[in-house]
ZAMARGU-4260 file (C-alpha; in steps of 0.2 Angstrom, whole numbers, plus 5000, padded with zeros to 4 digits):
<rodrens>
0) 4999/5000/5000 | 5006/5019/4994 | 5010/5031/5007 | 4997/5042/4998 | 4985/5028/5002
5) 4989/5026/5020 | 4987/5047/5023 | 4969/5047/5015 | 4964/5033/5026 | 4969/5040/5042
10) 4956/5048/5051 | 4955/5068/5049 | 4955/5077/5068 | 4949/5094/5065 | 4958/5108/5070
15) 4951/5117/5087 | 4952/5136/5084 | 4956/5145/5103 | 4943/5154/5112 | 4944/5172/5104
20) 4938/5187/5115 | 4925/5196/5106 | 4937/5212/5109 | 4948/5204/5098 | 4936/5199/5083
25) 4941/5207/5071 | 4960/5209/5077 | 4966/5193/5082 | 4978/5186/5071 | 4980/5166/5070
30) 4997/5156/5067 | 5004/5157/5051 | 4990/5167/5044 | 4990/5185/5037 | 4988/5198/5050
35) 4969/5208/5048 | 4968/5221/5036 | 4952/5229/5045 | 4953/5246/5049 | 4972/5248/5045
40) 4977/5259/5030 | 4980/5247/5014 | 4996/5249/5007 | 4997/5260/4992 | 4978/5261/4992
45) 4975/5278/4984 | 4985/5271/4968 | 4973/5256/4968 | 4956/5265/4970 | 4962/5278/4955
50) 4966/5259/4944 | 4950/5252/4951 | 4941/5269/4944 | 4950/5271/4931 | 4945/5252/4922
55) 4926/5257/4928 | 4927/5271/4919 | 4934/5263/4903 | 4922/5249/4903 | 4906/5258/4905
60) 4914/5271/4891 | 4915/5256/4879 | 4898/5248/4887 | 4891/5265/4879 | 4900/5265/4864
65) 4894/5247/4859 | 4877/5251/4863 | 4876/5264/4853 | 4884/5254/4838 | 4871/5241/4841
70) 4856/5252/4842 | 4860/5260/4828 | 4865/5246/4817 | 4849/5237/4822 | 4836/5252/4818
75) 4841/5252/4802 | 4844/5236/4790 | 4850/5238/4772 | 4855/5227/4759 | 4863/5233/4741
80) 4855/5228/4725 | 4857/5230/4708 | 4849/5248/4708 | 4856/5253/4722 | 4851/5251/4742
85) 4835/5240/4749 | 4829/5244/4768 | 4825/5229/4772 | 4821/5231/4792 | 4819/5248/4802
90) 4817/5245/4820 | 4811/5259/4830 | 4821/5263/4845 | 4806/5273/4853 | 4808/5290/4850
95) 4807/5291/4831 | 4793/5298/4823 | 4794/5306/4807 | 4805/5298/4793 | 4813/5302/4777
100) 4820/5289/4764 | 4832/5293/4755 | 4847/5286/4758 | 4856/5272/4767 | 4866/5274/4781
105) 4866/5293/4781 | 4877/5292/4766 | 4871/5302/4748 | 4882/5290/4739 | 4870/5275/4745
110) 4853/5281/4737 | 4839/5271/4745 | 4830/5262/4729 | 4816/5249/4738 | 4810/5244/4752
115) 4808/5228/4758 | 4788/5220/4765 | 4784/5220/4782 | 4800/5233/4783 | 4789/5245/4795
120) 4779/5230/4802 | 4772/5234/4817 | 4777/5252/4822 | 4767/5262/4834 | 4779/5277/4834
125) 4781/5282/4815 | 4766/5296/4812 | 4774/5301/4798 | 4785/5295/4781 | 4795/5305/4766
130) 4799/5294/4752 | 4815/5300/4745 | 4817/5304/4724 | 4828/5288/4720 | 4813/5276/4727
135) 4808/5265/4713 | 4801/5250/4720 | 4789/5250/4738 | 4781/5231/4741 | 4763/5233/4747
140) 4766/5227/4762 | 4781/5239/4767 | 4768/5247/4779 | 4757/5236/4786 | 4750/5237/4804
145) 4760/5254/4806 | 4746/5259/4818 | 4751/5276/4820 | 4757/5283/4804 | 4745/5297/4797
150) 4755/5302/4779 | 4766/5295/4766 | 4774/5308/4756 | 4784/5308/4742 | 4799/5320/4736
155) 4792/5328/4720 | 4809/5325/4708 | 4805/5307/4712 | 4799/5298/4694 | 4788/5281/4699
160) 4779/5288/4714 | 4767/5299/4723 | 4755/5308/4736 | 4739/5314/4736 | 4738/5325/4754
165) 4750/5309/4761 | 4741/5295/4754 | 4755/5284/4741 | 4751/5282/4723 | 4762/5277/4709
170) 4768/5292/4699 | 4754/5290/4685 | 4738/5289/4699 | 4732/5274/4693 | 4736/5263/4709
175) 4733/5268/4728 | 4745/5260/4738 | 4743/5266/4754 | 4731/5274/4765 | 4739/5277/4782
180) 4730/5269/4794 | 4731/5284/4804 | 4726/5296/4791 | 4711/5301/4800 | 4720/5309/4813
185) 4729/5321/4800 | 4713/5323/4793 | 4704/5327/4809 | 4717/5339/4813 | 4717/5348/4795
190) 4697/5351/4796 | 4700/5357/4814 | 4693/5344/4825 | 4702/5344/4843 | 4695/5326/4846
195) 4691/5307/4837 | 4675/5306/4837 | 4660/5291/4833 | 4644/5289/4825 | 4639/5288/4843
200) 4647/5304/4848 | 4640/5320/4855 | 4645/5330/4839 | 4644/5320/4825 | 4635/5326/4809
205) 4639/5324/4792 | 4653/5336/4792 | 4665/5326/4804 | 4659/5311/4794 | 4662/5319/4776
210) 4681/5331/4781 | 4687/5315/4794 | 4681/5297/4787 | 4675/5298/4769 | 4688/5296/4756
215) 4687/5298/4736 | 4700/5292/4725 | 4706/5300/4710 | 4696/5297/4694 | 4712/5289/4686
220) 4714/5275/4698 | 4711/5258/4691 | 4719/5248/4705 | 4715/5247/4724 | 4732/5239/4729
225) 4735/5225/4743 | 4732/5231/4760 | 4729/5248/4754 | 4716/5254/4765 | 4719/5240/4777
230) 4713/5245/4797 | 4708/5261/4789 | 4697/5272/4800 | 4684/5276/4786 | 4663/5275/4785
235) 4664/5281/4766 | 4675/5277/4749 | 4670/5284/4733 | 4678/5271/4720 | 4683/5277/4702
240) 4671/5271/4687 | 4688/5264/4679 | 4692/5252/4691 | 4696/5236/4688 | 4705/5227/4703
245) 4704/5226/4719 | 4719/5217/4727 | 4722/5207/4741 | 4717/5211/4758 | 4713/5229/4749
250) 4701/5235/4763 | 4705/5219/4777 | 4699/5223/4794 | 4691/5241/4787 | 4679/5238/4803
255) 4669/5259/4801 | 4667/5254/4781 | 4648/5255/4782 | 4645/5262/4761 | 4654/5259/4747
260) 4649/5271/4730 | 4656/5272/4712 | 4659/5289/4704 | 4661/5293/4687 | 4653/5303/4674
265) 4637/5296/4675 | 4635/5304/4694 | 4635/5293/4708 | 4632/5274/4711 | 4630/5261/4727
270) 4644/5249/4729 | 4656/5241/4717 | 4656/5248/4700 | 4652/5242/4683 | 4670/5236/4673
275) 4676/5228/4690 | 4685/5213/4684 | 4696/5204/4699 | 4689/5205/4720 | 4708/5197/4730
280) 4706/5187/4742 | 4700/5196/4760 | 4699/5210/4751 | 4683/5215/4763 | 4687/5203/4776
285) 4680/5208/4795 | 4669/5221/4788 | 4654/5221/4796 | 4646/5236/4796 | 4645/5235/4777
290) 4626/5233/4774 | 4626/5230/4754 | 4637/5223/4743 | 4634/5222/4724 | 4642/5211/4710
295) 4645/5219/4696 | 4643/5208/4678 | 4657/5213/4674 | 4667/5201/4688 | 4678/5189/4682
300) 4687/5183/4697 | 4685/5183/4716 | 4696/5176/4728 | 4694/5167/4743 | 4686/5173/4759
305) 4683/5190/4749 | 4668/5193/4761 | 4674/5183/4775 | 4667/5188/4790 | 4655/5204/4785
310) 4638/5198/4792 | 4635/5192/4810 | 4618/5188/4818 | 4611/5197/4832 | 4595/5195/4842
315) 4591/5182/4830 | 4593/5195/4815 | 4605/5193/4799 | 4615/5210/4800 | 4629/5217/4791
320) 4629/5210/4772 | 4614/5199/4775 | 4611/5198/4754 | 4626/5194/4743 | 4616/5204/4726
325) 4623/5199/4711 | 4619/5208/4692 | 4624/5189/4683 | 4609/5175/4680 | 4613/5160/4693
330) 4621/5150/4678 | 4631/5164/4668 | 4637/5171/4688 | 4643/5149/4690 | 4650/5147/4672
335) 4662/5163/4671 | 4667/5169/4687 | 4682/5160/4695 | 4675/5161/4714 | 4689/5155/4728
340) 4683/5143/4745 | 4673/5153/4756 | 4671/5171/4746 | 4652/5172/4752 | 4650/5177/4769
345) 4642/5167/4784 | 4636/5169/4800 | 4635/5155/4815 | 4620/5146/4813 | 4614/5134/4829
350) 4629/5123/4829 | 4635/5126/4810 | 4642/5142/4801 | 4628/5147/4787 | 4633/5155/4770
355) 4620/5170/4767 | 4609/5169/4751 | 4615/5177/4735 | 4602/5186/4725 | 4606/5182/4707
360) 4600/5195/4693 | 4598/5210/4707 | 4596/5227/4700 | 4608/5236/4709 | 4601/5247/4724
365) 4598/5266/4721
</rodrens>
């Protein structure tokens, strides 16, 4: 058996410390150990203290420096493309309410030319965005869920886009791209109203509804772009007679939208325009304030869930879009229209969902 093994097997006798007088508890020195320094001056204390302070200052400074760099780099994310620079993601640090999109990394030599989908997704601080003169591509989903956005202005020198009083269009005014979600706040201030009003609020009248919650699209518009009016606080919309396409999610969750008119040289008619060809998927989903819908004979395609949840049952009565009025006869409609799944709204009926009735061969309401 080795010496090491013998020693490890030997019984261990704990050392017994001597009785320490209470008065010497902080100064008593055990034989073989360094004496306590409590209450005594530390050797080179001033130098050591200065070193510690210097180290802390450097550490804090570096921490702030790298934190600022991290925030800056995370606020704007860009990707270089063949035509310039693309804004891929904007993450608001919390204090940016107005933003100009003209160049990447604050470098005028890096013109911003495109804005990617969801670049501003769910931002709740931005109120105004200005699109620079070099931006030529804007994804229709760029401004999705920018809750407090009131205006999108465009540099007059931009050859691809323009705005009409803060609403974004293509340069030729043939496509509406984005009606900012909180644009009614801008219109409210412009009209001199100090607070938001609702139809059941005291002081709400036709003047307020016309100035703040009614929108007329320019006569040149042929397309309502995807998500163009998502979550818009509008009660009335006037579409142009030459409109051809209402794209996917165009009026998604515009829950206060009650009436749609079409206006042209022949005057004003109710609901969608003659000549409309396409209604995209979820185009009017969740718009339960709508109380009338008419599908003109010109429509060739209706996307899935186009009118999903635009009706509901209350006190035994179906409200909202309770009946779908269609200009074409049933056989003609089914033969000529490409209709997606669940394009008709439905409502709760006992334990099931019941699809609303269709009035084929209907005349448009006056």
